C-alpha positions as CSV (number, residue, x, y, z in Angstrom):
1,X,-2.7,-11.4,21.2
2,X,-2.6,-12.9,24.7
3,X,-4.3,-9.8,26.1
4,X,-7.1,-10.2,23.5
5,X,-7.5,-13.9,24.3
6,X,-7.7,-13.0,28.0
7,X,-10.3,-10.4,27.3
8,X,-12.4,-13.0,25.5
9,X,-12.1,-15.6,28.2
10,X,-9.3,-17.5,26.6
11,X,-10.9,-18.2,23.2
12,X,-11.5,-15.8,20.2
13,X,-11.5,-15.9,16.4
14,X,-8.8,-14.1,14.6
15,X,-11.4,-11.5,13.7
16,X,-12.2,-10.8,17.4
17,X,-8.4,-10.7,18.1
18,X,-7.8,-8.2,15.3
19,X,-10.8,-6.1,16.5
20,X,-9.5,-6.0,20.1
21,X,-6.1,-5.0,18.9
22,X,-7.5,-2.2,16.7
23,X,-9.9,-1.0,19.3
24,X,-7.2,-0.8,21.9
25,X,-4.1,0.1,19.9
26,X,-5.3,2.0,16.8
27,X,-3.2,5.1,17.7
28,X,0.0,3.1,18.3
29,X,-0.5,1.1,15.1
30,X,-1.0,4.2,13.0
31,X,2.2,5.6,14.4
32,X,4.2,2.4,14.0
33,X,5.4,2.9,10.5
34,X,5.9,-0.4,8.6
35,X,4.0,-2.4,11.3
36,X,0.8,-0.6,10.4
37,X,0.8,-2.5,7.1
38,X,1.7,-5.9,8.5
39,X,0.0,-6.2,11.9
40,X,-2.9,-8.3,10.7
41,X,-0.6,-10.7,8.9
42,X,1.6,-10.9,12.0
43,X,-1.2,-11.9,14.3
44,X,-2.4,-14.5,11.8
45,X,1.1,-15.9,11.7
46,X,1.4,-15.9,15.5
47,X,-2.0,-17.6,15.7
48,X,-0.9,-20.5,13.4
49,X,2.4,-20.8,15.4
50,X,0.6,-21.0,18.7
51,X,-2.0,-23.5,17.4
52,X,0.8,-25.7,15.9
53,X,2.7,-25.5,19.2
54,X,-0.3,-26.4,21.2
55,X,-1.1,-29.4,18.9
56,X,2.5,-30.5,19.0
57,X,3.0,-29.9,15.3
58,X,6.2,-27.9,15.6
């Protein structure tokens, strides 16, 4: 996620983050077993956690 944000100059929608991850890690995701089915949920969860942390909501 951090790599995707850096690639997009520090700001990106969840869609751009998912696209970056897929474009750069498709092979690894396909070979990851269970993670293949959860990775988009996982990045959405991480996005909310980071946003809440940044806003001081945690």
